[in-house]
C-alpha positions in Angstrom: 19.8 23.9 -55.5 19.5 24.5 -59.1 16.7 25.0 -61.3 16.6 22.5 -64.3 13.5 22.9 -65.7 9.9 23.6 -64.6 9.6 22.7 -61.1 12.9 20.4 -61.2 15.7 20.9 -58.7 19.2 19.6 -58.7 21.4 19.4 -55.6 24.6 20.4 -55.8 27.5 21.5 -54.0 30.8 23.2 -55.2 34.1 22.9 -53.6 37.8 23.4 -54.7 40.8 20.9 -55.2 44.3 21.0 -56.2 46.5 18.5 -57.7 50.3 18.7 -58.7 50.7 18.7 -62.5 54.4 19.2 -63.2 55.4 20.5 -60.0 52.8 22.9 -60.1 49.4 22.8 -58.6 46.5 23.4 -60.2 43.0 24.3 -58.9 39.7 23.2 -59.8 35.9 23.5 -58.9 33.8 20.5 -58.4 30.4 20.4 -58.8 28.7 17.6 -57.0 25.3 16.4 -57.8 24.3 14.7 -54.8 21.3 13.0 -56.1 22.2 12.5 -59.8 20.2 9.9 -61.5 22.3 8.3 -63.9 21.1 10.9 -66.7 23.9 13.0 -65.8 27.5 12.3 -64.4 27.8 12.7 -60.6 30.8 15.2 -60.7 31.6 18.1 -62.8 35.2 19.7 -63.1 35.8 23.2 -63.8 39.0 25.2 -64.3 38.8 29.1 -64.3 35.0 29.2 -65.1 35.6 26.4 -68.0 34.0 23.0 -68.2 37.0 20.6 -68.6 35.5 17.4 -67.6 33.0 15.1 -65.7 33.2 12.6 -63.8 31.3 9.2 -62.4 31.7 6.3 -60.0 31.1 2.9 -60.6 29.2 0.4 -58.4 32.8 0.3 -56.2 32.9 4.0 -56.2 36.0 4.3 -58.2 35.7 7.4 -60.4 35.7 7.2 -64.2 35.9 10.0 -67.0 32.1 10.5 -68.2 33.0 13.4 -70.2 36.4 14.8 -71.6 36.1 17.6 -73.9 39.8 17.7 -74.3 40.9 21.0 -72.3 42.7 19.2 -69.9 44.7 15.9 -70.4 43.2 12.9 -69.1 46.0 12.5 -67.0 44.9 15.4 -65.3 41.3 14.0 -64.8 42.6 10.8 -63.6 44.6 13.1 -60.8 41.4 14.7 -60.0 39.6 11.4 -59.7 42.4 9.9 -57.7 42.2 13.1 -55.3 38.5 12.7 -54.8 38.6 9.1 -54.3 41.2 9.8 -51.4 38.5 12.3 -49.9 35.7 9.2 -49.5 32.9 11.1 -50.7 
């Protein structure tokens, strides 16, 4: 649980995933905001502690890129989406 302001707490789960990019596994940390309310993307993605993007499910639970600061390609973020969708979370 993370405090984000005065008496406001957000439940967040962290886990790691790997996706194959150019025949190499790249490792990412995923932060899942389990009780997000629409003002923030559900998933944030980090690589070596650096924010690389965020993802949001649609009403069919298909993930879409919510934010992409350009640290990794859109292709890699879509690979991460595919991987997370495979976990059915």
